[in-house]
py3Dmol code that shows the C-alpha trace and the ligand (Angstrom):
import py3Dmol

protein = """\
ATOM      1  CA  UNK A   1       4.614  -7.967 -20.431  1.00  0.00           C
ATOM      2  CA  UNK A   2       2.923  -5.923 -17.711  1.00  0.00           C
ATOM      3  CA  UNK A   3       2.872  -2.149 -17.865  1.00  0.00           C
ATOM      4  CA  UNK A   4       2.497   0.045 -14.787  1.00  0.00           C
ATOM      5  CA  UNK A   5       0.650   3.319 -15.282  1.00  0.00           C
ATOM      6  CA  UNK A   6       0.944   5.829 -12.472  1.00  0.00           C
ATOM      7  CA  UNK A   7      -2.432   6.683 -10.920  1.00  0.00           C
ATOM      8  CA  UNK A   8      -3.116  10.383 -10.660  1.00  0.00           C
ATOM      9  CA  UNK A   9      -5.968  12.863 -10.621  1.00  0.00           C
ATOM     10  CA  UNK A  10      -6.017  12.642 -14.454  1.00  0.00           C
ATOM     11  CA  UNK A  11      -6.871   8.932 -14.654  1.00  0.00           C
ATOM     12  CA  UNK A  12      -8.732   8.769 -11.363  1.00  0.00           C
ATOM     13  CA  UNK A  13     -12.055   7.644 -12.933  1.00  0.00           C
ATOM     14  CA  UNK A  14     -10.371   4.676 -14.568  1.00  0.00           C
ATOM     15  CA  UNK A  15      -8.477   3.894 -11.365  1.00  0.00           C
ATOM     16  CA  UNK A  16     -11.754   3.902  -9.449  1.00  0.00           C
ATOM     17  CA  UNK A  17     -13.380   1.556 -11.978  1.00  0.00           C
ATOM     18  CA  UNK A  18     -10.527  -0.912 -11.549  1.00  0.00           C
ATOM     19  CA  UNK A  19     -10.602  -0.518  -7.789  1.00  0.00           C
ATOM     20  CA  UNK A  20     -14.339  -1.255  -7.810  1.00  0.00           C
ATOM     21  CA  UNK A  21     -13.841  -4.426  -9.846  1.00  0.00           C
ATOM     22  CA  UNK A  22     -11.028  -5.695  -7.629  1.00  0.00           C
ATOM     23  CA  UNK A  23     -12.620  -4.698  -4.301  1.00  0.00           C
ATOM     24  CA  UNK A  24     -16.393  -4.695  -4.902  1.00  0.00           C
ATOM     25  CA  UNK A  25     -17.181  -4.921  -1.173  1.00  0.00           C
ATOM     26  CA  UNK A  26     -14.707  -2.423   0.170  1.00  0.00           C
ATOM     27  CA  UNK A  27     -15.300   0.060  -2.592  1.00  0.00           C
ATOM     28  CA  UNK A  28     -16.429   3.541  -1.688  1.00  0.00           C
ATOM     29  CA  UNK A  29     -16.448   6.131  -4.362  1.00  0.00           C
ATOM     30  CA  UNK A  30     -13.708   8.280  -2.961  1.00  0.00           C
ATOM     31  CA  UNK A  31     -11.239   5.959  -1.291  1.00  0.00           C
ATOM     32  CA  UNK A  32      -8.589   5.909  -3.993  1.00  0.00           C
ATOM     33  CA  UNK A  33      -8.924   9.628  -4.490  1.00  0.00           C
ATOM     34  CA  UNK A  34      -8.387  10.100  -0.801  1.00  0.00           C
ATOM     35  CA  UNK A  35      -5.380   7.839  -0.870  1.00  0.00           C
ATOM     36  CA  UNK A  36      -3.961   9.919  -3.687  1.00  0.00           C
ATOM     37  CA  UNK A  37      -4.558  13.203  -1.943  1.00  0.00           C
ATOM     38  CA  UNK A  38      -3.823  12.126   1.608  1.00  0.00           C
ATOM     39  CA  UNK A  39      -0.090  12.664   1.230  1.00  0.00           C
ATOM     40  CA  UNK A  40       1.946  13.056   3.190  1.00  0.00           C
ATOM     41  CA  UNK A  41       0.513  11.455   6.328  1.00  0.00           C
ATOM     42  CA  UNK A  42       0.679   8.107   4.567  1.00  0.00           C
ATOM     43  CA  UNK A  43       3.031   8.925   1.712  1.00  0.00           C
ATOM     44  CA  UNK A  44       1.671   6.848  -1.119  1.00  0.00           C
ATOM     45  CA  UNK A  45       1.925   5.967  -4.784  1.00  0.00           C
ATOM     46  CA  UNK A  46      -0.395   3.871  -6.974  1.00  0.00           C
ATOM     47  CA  UNK A  47      -0.258   2.193 -10.352  1.00  0.00           C
ATOM     48  CA  UNK A  48      -2.800   0.687 -12.681  1.00  0.00           C
ATOM     49  CA  UNK A  49      -1.526  -2.506 -14.244  1.00  0.00           C
ATOM     50  CA  UNK A  50      -1.992  -3.105 -17.946  1.00  0.00           C
ATOM     51  CA  UNK A  51      -1.575  -6.292 -19.940  1.00  0.00           C
ATOM     52  CA  UNK A  52      -1.720  -5.509 -23.664  1.00  0.00           C
ATOM     53  CA  UNK A  53      -4.679  -3.160 -24.023  1.00  0.00           C
ATOM     54  CA  UNK A  54      -6.488  -4.355 -20.903  1.00  0.00           C
ATOM     55  CA  UNK A  55      -6.191  -3.131 -17.355  1.00  0.00           C
ATOM     56  CA  UNK A  56      -5.958  -6.180 -15.128  1.00  0.00           C
ATOM     57  CA  UNK A  57      -5.349  -4.809 -11.642  1.00  0.00           C
ATOM     58  CA  UNK A  58      -3.670  -2.232  -9.472  1.00  0.00           C
ATOM     59  CA  UNK A  59      -0.983  -1.865  -6.866  1.00  0.00           C
ATOM     60  CA  UNK A  60       0.539   0.749  -4.617  1.00  0.00           C
ATOM     61  CA  UNK A  61       2.870   1.437  -1.757  1.00  0.00           C
ATOM     62  CA  UNK A  62       2.925   3.866   1.114  1.00  0.00           C
ATOM     63  CA  UNK A  63       4.871   4.422   4.269  1.00  0.00           C
ATOM     64  CA  UNK A  64       4.258   6.054   7.592  1.00  0.00           C
ATOM     65  CA  UNK A  65       6.673   8.906   8.356  1.00  0.00           C
ATOM     66  CA  UNK A  66       7.056   7.576  11.889  1.00  0.00           C
ATOM     67  CA  UNK A  67       8.097   4.129  10.590  1.00  0.00           C
ATOM     68  CA  UNK A  68      10.465   5.078   7.756  1.00  0.00           C
ATOM     69  CA  UNK A  69      12.060   1.620   7.347  1.00  0.00           C
ATOM     70  CA  UNK A  70       8.848  -0.104   6.296  1.00  0.00           C
ATOM     71  CA  UNK A  71       7.081   0.089   2.944  1.00  0.00           C
ATOM     72  CA  UNK A  72       3.453  -1.116   2.904  1.00  0.00           C
ATOM     73  CA  UNK A  73       1.576  -2.651   0.021  1.00  0.00           C
ATOM     74  CA  UNK A  74      -1.663  -0.871  -0.748  1.00  0.00           C
ATOM     75  CA  UNK A  75      -4.670  -1.312  -3.049  1.00  0.00           C
ATOM     76  CA  UNK A  76      -3.098  -4.408  -4.503  1.00  0.00           C
ATOM     77  CA  UNK A  77      -5.267  -6.794  -6.494  1.00  0.00           C
ATOM     78  CA  UNK A  78      -6.187  -8.412  -9.769  1.00  0.00           C
ATOM     79  CA  UNK A  79      -9.583  -8.208 -11.516  1.00  0.00           C
ATOM     80  CA  UNK A  80     -11.497 -11.474 -11.032  1.00  0.00           C
ATOM     81  CA  UNK A  81     -11.321 -12.728 -14.627  1.00  0.00           C
ATOM     82  CA  UNK A  82      -7.507 -12.462 -14.627  1.00  0.00           C
ATOM     83  CA  UNK A  83      -6.874 -14.267 -11.346  1.00  0.00           C
ATOM     84  CA  UNK A  84      -4.968 -17.548 -10.940  1.00  0.00           C
ATOM     85  CA  UNK A  85      -2.831 -16.832 -14.005  1.00  0.00           C
ATOM     86  CA  UNK A  86       0.263 -15.724 -12.116  1.00  0.00           C
ATOM     87  CA  UNK A  87      -0.331 -11.972 -12.509  1.00  0.00           C
ATOM     88  CA  UNK A  88      -0.820 -11.358  -8.793  1.00  0.00           C
ATOM     89  CA  UNK A  89       2.600 -12.786  -8.056  1.00  0.00           C
ATOM     90  CA  UNK A  90       4.213 -10.776 -10.860  1.00  0.00           C
ATOM     91  CA  UNK A  91       2.626  -7.524  -9.733  1.00  0.00           C
ATOM     92  CA  UNK A  92       3.555  -8.215  -6.135  1.00  0.00           C
ATOM     93  CA  UNK A  93       7.175  -8.975  -7.063  1.00  0.00           C
ATOM     94  CA  UNK A  94       7.516  -5.804  -9.107  1.00  0.00           C
ATOM     95  CA  UNK A  95       6.060  -3.687  -6.315  1.00  0.00           C
ATOM     96  CA  UNK A  96       8.404  -5.372  -3.843  1.00  0.00           C
ATOM     97  CA  UNK A  97      11.414  -4.754  -6.128  1.00  0.00           C
ATOM     98  CA  UNK A  98      10.438  -1.111  -6.336  1.00  0.00           C
ATOM     99  CA  UNK A  99      10.262  -0.778  -2.541  1.00  0.00           C
ATOM    100  CA  UNK A 100      13.657  -2.415  -2.326  1.00  0.00           C
ATOM    101  CA  UNK A 101      15.123   0.033  -4.855  1.00  0.00           C
ATOM    102  CA  UNK A 102      13.825   2.900  -2.761  1.00  0.00           C
ATOM    103  CA  UNK A 103      15.921   1.605   0.122  1.00  0.00           C
ATOM    104  CA  UNK A 104      13.257   0.352   2.514  1.00  0.00           C
ATOM    105  CA  UNK A 105      14.364  -2.402   4.915  1.00  0.00           C
ATOM    106  CA  UNK A 106      11.044  -4.220   5.099  1.00  0.00           C
ATOM    107  CA  UNK A 107       8.063  -4.769   2.853  1.00  0.00           C
ATOM    108  CA  UNK A 108       4.779  -5.378   4.663  1.00  0.00           C
ATOM    109  CA  UNK A 109       1.050  -5.516   4.267  1.00  0.00           C
ATOM    110  CA  UNK A 110      -1.921  -6.132   6.458  1.00  0.00           C
ATOM    111  CA  UNK A 111      -5.125  -7.902   5.579  1.00  0.00           C
ATOM    112  CA  UNK A 112      -8.274  -9.388   7.132  1.00  0.00           C
ATOM    113  CA  UNK A 113      -7.807 -12.742   8.771  1.00  0.00           C
ATOM    114  CA  UNK A 114     -11.520 -13.605   8.514  1.00  0.00           C
ATOM    115  CA  UNK A 115     -13.356 -14.781   5.388  1.00  0.00           C
ATOM    116  CA  UNK A 116     -10.396 -14.009   3.242  1.00  0.00           C
ATOM    117  CA  UNK A 117      -9.017 -17.446   2.421  1.00  0.00           C
ATOM    118  CA  UNK A 118      -7.945 -16.739  -1.173  1.00  0.00           C
ATOM    119  CA  UNK A 119      -5.919 -13.699  -0.232  1.00  0.00           C
ATOM    120  CA  UNK A 120      -4.331 -15.469   2.729  1.00  0.00           C
ATOM    121  CA  UNK A 121      -3.465 -18.425   0.480  1.00  0.00           C
ATOM    122  CA  UNK A 122      -1.823 -16.042  -1.963  1.00  0.00           C
ATOM    123  CA  UNK A 123       0.402 -14.375   0.658  1.00  0.00           C
ATOM    124  CA  UNK A 124       1.214 -17.702   2.275  1.00  0.00           C
ATOM    125  CA  UNK A 125       2.335 -18.995  -1.114  1.00  0.00           C
ATOM    126  CA  UNK A 126       4.919 -16.181  -1.103  1.00  0.00           C
ATOM    127  CA  UNK A 127       6.399 -17.539   2.146  1.00  0.00           C
ATOM    128  CA  UNK A 128       6.154 -14.250   3.963  1.00  0.00           C
ATOM    129  CA  UNK A 129       6.419 -13.889   7.709  1.00  0.00           C
ATOM    130  CA  UNK A 130       2.905 -13.908   9.158  1.00  0.00           C
ATOM    131  CA  UNK A 131       1.833 -12.447  12.484  1.00  0.00           C
ATOM    132  CA  UNK A 132      -1.304 -11.231  14.159  1.00  0.00           C
ATOM    133  CA  UNK A 133      -1.724  -7.496  14.605  1.00  0.00           C
ATOM    134  CA  UNK A 134      -2.219  -6.868  18.320  1.00  0.00           C
ATOM    135  CA  UNK A 135      -2.442  -3.160  18.923  1.00  0.00           C
ATOM    136  CA  UNK A 136      -3.395  -1.761  22.274  1.00  0.00           C
ATOM    137  CA  UNK A 137      -5.338   1.197  20.884  1.00  0.00           C
ATOM    138  CA  UNK A 138      -7.003  -0.402  17.878  1.00  0.00           C
ATOM    139  CA  UNK A 139     -10.332  -2.242  17.765  1.00  0.00           C
ATOM    140  CA  UNK A 140      -9.211  -4.324  14.833  1.00  0.00           C
ATOM    141  CA  UNK A 141      -8.535  -7.791  16.144  1.00  0.00           C
ATOM    142  CA  UNK A 142      -8.857  -9.782  12.930  1.00  0.00           C
ATOM    143  CA  UNK A 143      -5.893  -8.409  11.088  1.00  0.00           C
ATOM    144  CA  UNK A 144      -2.769 -10.269  10.044  1.00  0.00           C
ATOM    145  CA  UNK A 145       0.468  -8.713   8.903  1.00  0.00           C
ATOM    146  CA  UNK A 146       2.676 -10.307   6.271  1.00  0.00           C
ATOM    147  CA  UNK A 147       6.291  -9.157   5.989  1.00  0.00           C
ATOM    148  CA  UNK A 148       9.308  -9.740   3.799  1.00  0.00           C
ATOM    149  CA  UNK A 149      12.846  -8.462   4.168  1.00  0.00           C
ATOM    150  CA  UNK A 150      14.149  -6.156   1.423  1.00  0.00           C
ATOM    151  CA  UNK A 151      17.729  -7.244   2.089  1.00  0.00           C
ATOM    152  CA  UNK A 152      18.918  -9.853  -0.407  1.00  0.00           C
ATOM    153  CA  UNK A 153      21.024 -11.678   2.205  1.00  0.00           C
ATOM    154  CA  UNK A 154      19.178 -10.894   5.412  1.00  0.00           C
ATOM    155  CA  UNK A 155      16.060 -12.989   5.404  1.00  0.00           C
ATOM    156  CA  UNK A 156      15.178 -12.501   9.085  1.00  0.00           C
ATOM    157  CA  UNK A 157      12.720  -9.724   9.517  1.00  0.00           C
ATOM    158  CA  UNK A 158      11.739  -7.951  12.730  1.00  0.00           C
ATOM    159  CA  UNK A 159       8.177  -8.607  13.837  1.00  0.00           C
ATOM    160  CA  UNK A 160       5.856  -5.666  13.588  1.00  0.00           C
ATOM    161  CA  UNK A 161       4.515  -6.355  17.051  1.00  0.00           C
ATOM    162  CA  UNK A 162       1.798  -4.005  18.169  1.00  0.00           C
ATOM    163  CA  UNK A 163       3.021  -0.738  16.725  1.00  0.00           C
ATOM    164  CA  UNK A 164      -0.024   1.291  15.831  1.00  0.00           C
ATOM    165  CA  UNK A 165      -1.147   1.208  12.194  1.00  0.00           C
ATOM    166  CA  UNK A 166      -3.817   3.925  12.200  1.00  0.00           C
ATOM    167  CA  UNK A 167      -6.346   1.599  10.585  1.00  0.00           C
ATOM    168  CA  UNK A 168      -9.248   3.438  12.146  1.00  0.00           C
ATOM    169  CA  UNK A 169      -7.863   6.752  10.956  1.00  0.00           C
ATOM    170  CA  UNK A 170      -7.335   5.402   7.451  1.00  0.00           C
ATOM    171  CA  UNK A 171     -10.969   4.292   7.309  1.00  0.00           C
ATOM    172  CA  UNK A 172     -12.194   7.630   8.587  1.00  0.00           C
ATOM    173  CA  UNK A 173      -9.982   9.348   6.094  1.00  0.00           C
ATOM    174  CA  UNK A 174     -11.667   7.445   3.306  1.00  0.00           C
ATOM    175  CA  UNK A 175     -15.069   8.616   4.418  1.00  0.00           C
ATOM    176  CA  UNK A 176     -15.248  12.357   4.631  1.00  0.00           C
ATOM    177  CA  UNK A 177     -13.885  15.673   5.710  1.00  0.00           C
ATOM    178  CA  UNK A 178     -10.921  15.200   3.436  1.00  0.00           C
ATOM    179  CA  UNK A 179     -10.119  18.821   2.858  1.00  0.00           C
ATOM    180  CA  UNK A 180      -9.704  19.865   6.445  1.00  0.00           C
ATOM    181  CA  UNK A 181      -7.730  16.711   7.098  1.00  0.00           C
ATOM    182  CA  UNK A 182      -5.359  17.344   4.196  1.00  0.00           C
ATOM    183  CA  UNK A 183      -4.843  20.950   5.219  1.00  0.00           C
ATOM    184  CA  UNK A 184      -3.937  19.924   8.732  1.00  0.00           C
ATOM    185  CA  UNK A 185      -1.593  17.240   7.489  1.00  0.00           C
ATOM    186  CA  UNK A 186       0.185  19.551   5.069  1.00  0.00           C
ATOM    187  CA  UNK A 187       1.405  21.788   7.846  1.00  0.00           C
ATOM    188  CA  UNK A 188       2.250  18.750   9.940  1.00  0.00           C
ATOM    189  CA  UNK A 189       4.236  17.271   7.062  1.00  0.00           C
ATOM    190  CA  UNK A 190       6.468  20.323   6.815  1.00  0.00           C
ATOM    191  CA  UNK A 191       7.392  19.786  10.438  1.00  0.00           C
ATOM    192  CA  UNK A 192       8.049  16.090   9.819  1.00  0.00           C
ATOM    193  CA  UNK A 193      10.290  16.886   6.855  1.00  0.00           C
ATOM    194  CA  UNK A 194      12.247  19.468   8.815  1.00  0.00           C
ATOM    195  CA  UNK A 195      12.754  17.085  11.715  1.00  0.00           C
ATOM    196  CA  UNK A 196      13.607  14.051   9.599  1.00  0.00           C
ATOM    197  CA  UNK A 197      15.417  14.978   6.376  1.00  0.00           C
ATOM    198  CA  UNK A 198      15.771  11.278   5.480  1.00  0.00           C
ATOM    199  CA  UNK A 199      12.009  11.158   5.029  1.00  0.00           C
ATOM    200  CA  UNK A 200      12.161  14.070   2.629  1.00  0.00           C
ATOM    201  CA  UNK A 201      14.831  12.150   0.712  1.00  0.00           C
ATOM    202  CA  UNK A 202      12.631   9.024   0.534  1.00  0.00           C
ATOM    203  CA  UNK A 203       9.621  11.082  -0.455  1.00  0.00           C
ATOM    204  CA  UNK A 204      11.610  12.647  -3.332  1.00  0.00           C
ATOM    205  CA  UNK A 205      12.748   9.214  -4.472  1.00  0.00           C
ATOM    206  CA  UNK A 206       9.147   8.003  -4.438  1.00  0.00           C
ATOM    207  CA  UNK A 207       8.119  11.026  -6.437  1.00  0.00           C
ATOM    208  CA  UNK A 208      10.803  10.708  -9.106  1.00  0.00           C
ATOM    209  CA  UNK A 209      11.315   6.945  -9.326  1.00  0.00           C
ATOM    210  CA  UNK A 210       9.221   4.819 -11.622  1.00  0.00           C
ATOM    211  CA  UNK A 211       7.915   1.325 -11.133  1.00  0.00           C
ATOM    212  CA  UNK A 212       9.285  -0.542 -14.160  1.00  0.00           C
TER     213      UNK A 212
END
"""
ligand_1 = """\
48
LIG
C -4.869 -12.082 -3.917
C -4.823 -11.870 -5.436
C -4.132 -10.557 -5.740
C -4.058 -13.034 -6.082
O -3.895 -12.738 -7.457
P -3.740 -13.894 -8.558
O -3.358 -13.252 -9.838
O -4.948 -14.738 -8.581
O -2.532 -14.751 -7.929
P -1.533 -15.724 -8.700
O -2.231 -16.319 -9.882
O -0.258 -15.023 -8.952
O -1.332 -16.858 -7.593
C -0.071 -17.166 -7.021
C -0.280 -18.281 -6.015
O -1.082 -17.814 -4.905
C -1.913 -18.884 -4.440
N -3.308 -18.511 -4.674
C -3.785 -17.450 -5.357
N -5.132 -17.440 -5.356
C -5.523 -18.526 -4.657
C -6.794 -19.057 -4.319
N -7.939 -18.469 -4.722
N -6.842 -20.218 -3.597
C -5.704 -20.838 -3.206
N -4.455 -20.383 -3.511
C -4.367 -19.226 -4.222
C -1.541 -20.107 -5.250
O -0.494 -20.782 -4.559
C -1.017 -19.488 -6.536
O -0.128 -20.321 -7.239
P -0.737 -21.431 -8.265
O -1.768 -20.752 -9.111
O 0.476 -21.864 -9.025
O -1.323 -22.500 -7.401
C -6.274 -11.887 -6.029
O -6.949 -13.029 -5.583
C -7.081 -10.666 -5.679
O -6.962 -9.629 -6.343
N -7.953 -10.747 -4.644
C -8.869 -9.647 -4.271
C -8.151 -8.415 -3.809
C -7.289 -8.692 -2.609
O -7.650 -9.445 -1.715
N -6.120 -8.039 -2.587
C -5.188 -8.136 -1.488
C -5.530 -7.112 -0.472
S -4.474 -7.217 0.943
"""
view = py3Dmol.view(width=600, height=400)
view.addModel(protein, "pdb")
view.setStyle({"model": 0}, {"cartoon": {"style": "trace"}})
view.addModel(ligand_1, "xyz")
view.setStyle({"model": 1}, {"stick": {}})
view.zoomTo()
view.show()
């Protein structure tokens, strides 16, 4: 039985240790913290995944206020020693079910297309729709997007196409100048909420729902 523990400022050290084990290359000391505090530009939630007494991985979702139909998988992974035992699929399915409960239409993720065979094999095994990310403004040309419909009977899913994913901004965000960024975004978020009450509704559901 897997248990999902919400990541927060209180267990941030532990979350960072797990993040470092799962993503040793990508790891920078503050990235998860930034993800936790970067609300609401990329409204996000994270969980640490526990099996018995051991933490085995982590998962999360976020969405972009300008694309309110799509939930995105984030910081998803399993610690090396627990891989290839079916946990990745279980964690993925539970995160997907959660996004579906929140009422999103589509569940998506993006990942590197290069030197990432294991991860690509994992997502391909889930039979998700796969497409190249081809943004006009972004320098990132080696990214693939995997998508899955949240509708039980509607399997066809719209392509993402080249809608902008702010990958550059997300990377910058994880580097520095967090405080000024967050301050700016907080005032921006109030405007977004006032203009789009449905986003406020989804944000509340993300805040009060639990991943079971
Ligand atoms: C991708 C990842 C989460 C998979 O987790 P996992 O627990 O090993 O996956 P599962 O055991 O549930 O595997 C499910 C299926 O995926 C496929 N798969 C998973 N790892 C694979 C690998 N290394 N090579 C080939 N196929 C693989 C297989 O079809 C597997 O089914 P099988 O074991 O019955 O053959 C894990 O490798 C990981 O954490 N990688 C590093 C972090 C990462 O890349 N996260 C994703 C960021 S977008």
